[in-house]
N, C-alpha and C positions, 0 to 999 in steps of 0.2 A: 071766444078767441079760436082761430082756426087751428087745426092739428099741426100745421107747419110751424106754429109759434108755441109749441109745447116748451115750457120753460125748464123742465127738469134737466135735460142735457146741458142747457146753458148754465144753470146753477151748479151742476156737477163740475163742469170745467172751471167756473169761477171759484169754486171751493178749492180745487187743486192749485189755482194760481195764488189765492190768498194764503194757502198753506206754505207754498214756496216762498212767498213774500215775507211771511212771519218768520220762517227759518232764516232768511237773509238778514233780518233785523238782529239776530243773535251775533252777527259779526261785529257791529259797533259795540255791542255789550262787552265782548271780549276785549276790544281795543280800549274802551273807557276803564274797564276793570284793571287792565295792565298799566294804564296811565294813572290810576288812583283817582279818577274823576267820578264824582257822584252821579253824573248824567246817565250812567249805565242803567239806572232804575227806570228812566223814561223809555229806553229802548226795550227793556225787559217787559214792561207793562204793555207797550205797543205790540211786541211779539206775541204775548199771551192773548191779547184781544184779537189780533189778526188771525193767529193760528187757531183759536177757538172757533171763530166764525167760519174759517175755511174748512176745518175738519167737520164741523157740524153740517155744513152744506154737502160735503162729500158723503157723509154717513146717511143723511136723510134723502138723498137723491140717487143713490146707487141701486143696482139690482135690476136694471132694465136695459134693453138694447139702446145704444146711443148712436143715432144717425143725425148728423147736422144737415138740415136743408138750407136753401139759399137765405131765406128770411132769418133763420136762426143764426147763420154765420154773420150776417150784417149786424144783428142785434148783439151777439156775443162780442164781436170786435169792439164796438163802442162801449159796451158795459165793462169789458175787461179793463180798458184804459181808465174809465171814470172810477170804477171801484178801486182799482190799484192806486189811483191818485188820492182818493179820500183816506184809505187806510195808511198809505205811505206818509200822509201829513201828520199822523198821530205823534211821532217823535218830536216834530217841530213845536207842537202845542204843549206837550208834556215836559219838554226840556227846560233848562233855565232860561232859554230865550223867550219862552211863553208867547210864541206868535199866535195871533188870533186866527180864526178859520180862514179869512180871506187871504192873509199873508202866507199862512202855512200851505194852503192849497195852491196859491200862485207859485210858491217855491217848489212844490212837489211836481206840479204840472210842467213847470219850466224844466225841471230835471228829467222827468220821464220822456218828455217830447224832445229832449236835447236842445232846448232853446237857449238856456244859459242866462236868461234875465234873473235878477235876484233882488230880494228886498232885505237881505241880511247885510249888516255891517259888522266891523270888529272881527273879521274872519281870522286875523293873525292871532287873536287870543281865544278863539272859539274852541270848545271841547273837540278832541280828535275824533270821537265817535260820530259827532254831528257832521263834521267835515267829510268823513269817510262815507257817511250815509248819502250826502249830496252827490258824491262822486259815483257811488254804487247805483243811485237812481239813474244817472246819465248813462252809465255803462250798460245797465239793463235796458234802458230806453233806446240805446243806440242800435241794438240788434232787434229791438221791438218786443214788447211784452207778448204780442201774438206770435211773432216769429220765433221767440224762445219756446213758446208752448208747443210749437210744431214738433219738438223733440219728445215731448211728453205724450202727445196724442197716439203714436203707434203702440205704446204700452197700454193705453187705455182703450185701444181698438176704435179710435175715432179718426175718421178721415180729415186731415187738416189742410189739404192743398187749397180748398175753397177759402180758408181764412187767409192763406198766403196771398190770394188774389184780392180779397176785399180790403186788406190793409193798405194796399197800394192800387190806385186806379190805372196804373200802367199795365197794359196787357201784352206788351211786346217781349217780355222776358222769356228767354229760352229755358227749357227745362233741362238743366245740366245733368241732374241725377234722376233716376226713374221713380223714386219714392220720396214722399215728403219727409219721412224720418231721416233718411240718409242725407237729404238736402239740409235739413235743420242741423244735424250733427256736424256736417262738413262746414257749414257757415259758422257755427259756434266755435269749432276748433280753429278756423282761420282767424276769427275775431279775437279769440284768446291768445293765439300765437303772436299776432301783431301787437296786442296790448303788452305782452311780456317783452317783446323786442323794444317797444317804445319805453317801457319802464327801465330796462337795462341801459338804454341809450341816455335817458335823462340822468340816471344815477351816475353813469360814467362821466357825464359832462359836468357834474358838480351839484346836482340836486340832492337834498337829503332823501333818505329812503321813504319817509312818509310822503313828502311832496312828490316824489317820483311815482309812487303807487297811485296817488290821487290824480295827478296830471296825465298819467298814461291812460287811465280810464276815461277821463273827460276829453282827451285829445282824439283817441280812436273813435269815440262815439260822436265826435264833432259837437260836443255839448258846451264846453266853455267854462264850467265852474272851476274856480281856483281856490286854493287855501289861503290866499292873500287878497286884501282889499285892492291892491294895485295890480292884480292879475299878473301878467308876465313882466310888467314893469318892475316887479320885485327882483327879478333875476338879471344880473348884469352880464353873465356869460353869453357871448354871441352864439356859441355853439348850441346852447339850449334853445334859443329862438329858431335856429335853422332845423334842429331836430323836430321842433313843433311844426314847422312848415312842411317837412317831409311827411310826417304822420297825419297831419290834418288832410293833406292831399291824398294820402293812402286811404283814409276813412271816407273820402269822397268818391272813390272808384267803385265799380260794381263788384260786390263780393262773389258773385257767381263766376266772374272771370278769374278771380284768384283761384277758385276751385279748379277751373279748366286749366290754368297754368300749372297747378300742382299735379294734375292728372296727365301731364305729358305734353302740354301745349304752352311753353313758356312765353311765346310771342303773342299769345292771345290778347293780353291787355293792350299792348302798343298797337296792335292791328285793328282794335275796335275804333270805330269812327267817332263815337261820342267821347271816348277817353282821349283821343288825339285832339279833338276840338276843345275839350275842357282844359287840357294841359297847355295847349298853345294859347288859348284865351288868357289863362292865368299868367303865363310868362309875359305876354304883351302888356297886360294891365299893370303888372308889377314894375316892369321897365318904364312904362309911361309915368307912373306916379313917382318912381325913384328919380327920374330925370327932372320932374317938376320940383321935387324937394331940393335937389341940388341947385336948380336954377333960381328958385324963389326964396328958399329958406337958408341958403348958404351952408348946406350940410354936405360933408364929403360923400362922394358917390357910394362908397362901400357901406357907410353907415345908413345912407338913404335907401340903399337896396335892401338892407336888412329890415329897416322899419317898414318899407313898402311891402316887401314880400310877406312878412309876418302878418301885418294887419289886413292886407288885401286877401291873403289866403284864408284868414280867419273869417272875414265877411263873406267871401264867395262860397266857402264850404259851410257856411252858417254855424261856425263853431262858437264864436262870441268872445274869444280871448282878446286882450288888448295889451299892447306894450307902450302905447302913447295915446294921447287924446287927439285922434286924427281929425276931429271936427275943427281943430285950430290950424290945420295945414293950408287953408285957403279955400276959396269958393270952388275952384276946379275939383279939388279932392272931395269936398262935401257933396257936390252934385254927383260925382262919380260913385262915391260910396252909397249914396241914396239909390242909384240904379243897380249897383252890384248886390244890394240886399235881396233882390228878387231872383237872382240867377240860380244859386244852388250848385250842387255837384252833378254826379251821374245818377241815373236811375239804378235801383238795386244797391244803393249805398246808404250810409247813415245820415245823409244831409237832408235838409228841407229845401225850400225854394221851388221854383218852377222846374228846374233841372235841365241840363244841357240837351238831353234827348228831345224833349218837347220843343225847346227853342230851335233846335236844328230842323225838326219836322216843320215847324211854323215858317221858318225861312224858306224851306223847300216849297211849301204850299204857296207862299207869297210869290216866289219866282215863277211858279207854274201859272198863277193867276195873271201876272203881268204879261207873260208870253201869250196867254190866251187873248188878252186885250189887243196885243199887237198883231197876232195872227189868229183871228177868231175861228178860222176854218181848219186849223191844224190840230193834231192830236197831241195834247200836252198832259202826259202822265208823270207825276213826280215820283222819283225813286229814292229809296233809302237803303243803303247797303246792297244795292243791286236788285232790290225787290220793290215792286210798285207799292205805293202808299195807298192802302185801302180806304174807302170812304168811312168805315167804322173807326179806323185809327185816326184819320184826319179829324173826324167829329169829336172823338175823345180828347185829343190834344187841344183843339181850339176851345172846347167847352171847359177844359181844366184851366187854361189861361184866362178865359173870361171869368170863371168863378174866382180865381186868384185875385184878379183886378177888382172885381165887384165886391168881394169880401173885404179887401183892404180899404176900399172907398167907404163902404158901409161902417166898418169898425172905426175908421178915422173920424167920420161925422159923429158917431156915437160918443167917442172919447172927448170931443170938443164940448159936449154937454156937461162934462165934469170939470171944465175950466182949463183944459190943456190947450196950449197954443198950437198953431197949425203945424209947425215943424215937429213938435213933440208928439202930437196926436198921429200924424201921418207916418212917421218913422216907427212909433210904438206899434201901430197897426201892422205895418209891413214886417217888422221883426217878429211879431207874434204869429201871423199867418205863415210866414216863411221859416219860422223856428230859427231865427238868426241870432238873437241875443241882444246886444245893445243897439239902440237906435242912434239918433243924432241930437245934439243940443245938450244943455247943462243938466237936464233932469234925467233923461233916459239914455244919454250918450255913453261913450266908453268910460268916462270919468264920473258918471252919475249913478243913480240907484233908483229903483222903482218904489222904494219904501214911502216916498213922500206923496205919491199920487193917491187919490181917494179909493176906498174899498170897492165902490161900484165899478170904477175903471179896471181894477185888478180882476174882478169877476169877469168882465168882458174880455180882457186880455187872456185869462185862463181858458175861456171858451174858444177864443181865436187860436190859441196854441194847439188845442186838441183838434179843432176843425182843420187846421193846416196839416197836422201830423197824420190825420186819417184821410187826408186828401179829399175833403168836402163831401163827396157823394156817399161815402159809407155812413156819415152822420145825417146828411140831409134827407136821405131816403127814408129815415125813421119818421120824418115829419109829414110823410105822405099818407093819407087815409087809406089808400089802396094797399099800402104795405101791410097794414094790420088786418085787412079783410081778405087778402089773397089766399 
C-alpha cells in the first residue's frame, strides 16, 4: 500500500468520531431512565461498545504527525459514514424492536443521510429513547458527520478543509471564513440556533415538548422522521404545518450565507441567485398544485394551499414529512411529485437531490449551446453571477447530473429483480439517491412503509442513500485501481 494510504490517521479520526457517537447514545439512556422504560439498557450497551472501540482506536493510533492526503481524505469520508451507520444501528438491534441487521442499517443510514425512509411502525407507542435516537441521527446527519468533525480537527491539529470539499462535489462554494475550524463552529451555531427557534415555534403552536424537540431536529435537517406513524397528519393545527414549511425551506438554504448575513450582510441570502430561483420555484409549484386541488378535489383554496405548500416543500427540500397521501391527488400531482423528487434545495444546505445551483448551471449551458447552433460563428460564453462558467465547472455539473440519472436507472432496474413494480422501484430508487424519503405508490409512498420489501432491496437502497449523500464521486473513486496504487 502506498504511503499516501497510511491508515493510522484515518483510524485515529474514526476513533474520535465513534467516541463522540458513543457519548451521544447516553442521551437516549437518560430519556428512557426518566420515562421508566427498560430500553435504556440497549442504549447503554451500544454506548459502551461504540465508546470502547472508539477509545481503543484513538489510543492505539496516537503519537504520530497526522497529515491527511487526498486519497486518505476520500477514504476517511466514506469510512466515517459507513462506520457511523453500523455502530448507530446497534440500539435498533438491541432494543425491544429487535430489528435485524438489514432493517437496522436501513433505518440508520436513512437517518444519517437525512433521507427519512423508515421500516418502523407503531411509532406512537415506541420508547421515547428510540424515537429521540432517530431524530438525533438526522440532526447529526443534517450538518454532516464529516462537517461536524471539522470542529474537532483544529484541536487535533488535522487540516479538515479537504474533507469539507470531498463530502460535496460542488466546488463553487465561497470560503466565507478563513479557517476550517471557525467555519465549522459558525455553521454549527447557526444550525443549533435555527433548531432552537423551530423547537420554540412548534411548542408555542401546540406541540408537546417531546414532539417539538424531535420534529425541530428532523425539520432543520430536512430529514423527515416523525414520532407518529401518520407523520404531520397527526397534527391538526394549521400553524404547525406552516412553521414546518418555513423551517424546511430554511434548512434548504446555504448555511454559509446565513453566516454572511449574521456578519453584517443581511441581504446576502435574498441577493443570491440560487436562493431566489429556489424560493420562486417553490412558490410557483405550491400555487400550481393548490389550484389543481381546488379545481379537481373541491377543496377550499386556503386548505389546498396548506396541503400543497407543506407536501411540496417536503418533497422539494427532500425532507420526507407528509400530511396527506398526495399519491391520491390525481395524475397531474403524481407526475409532478415524481419530477420534484429530483430537484433538492440549494448547495451548502442539508438537502439532497440535484440542487438548484446545478440545475441553473445546466439551463445556462443549454441556452448557450442553442445559441451556438443558431449563430455558430458567434462567441457564446455562459455566465453565472456575472462570472463565466468555466469548463471544469460545466463538466462537474453535467457529470453529476449524468451520475444522478444513471444511478437512479441502475438502482431501479436492480430493485425490480426483487419483485417491486415499476412505480415502486423507480421512485424508491430516486428517493434513495436523492435522499428524499417517501416515494410513490402504496408500498413506499407517503402512506406506506419500507418494512415489507425484501432485505436485498433494503441493502441496495442503503447503498443508494450513502452514494447520493456523498455525491457519487467520493465513493466511486474508491473502486478505481489507480486510487489504491497512486
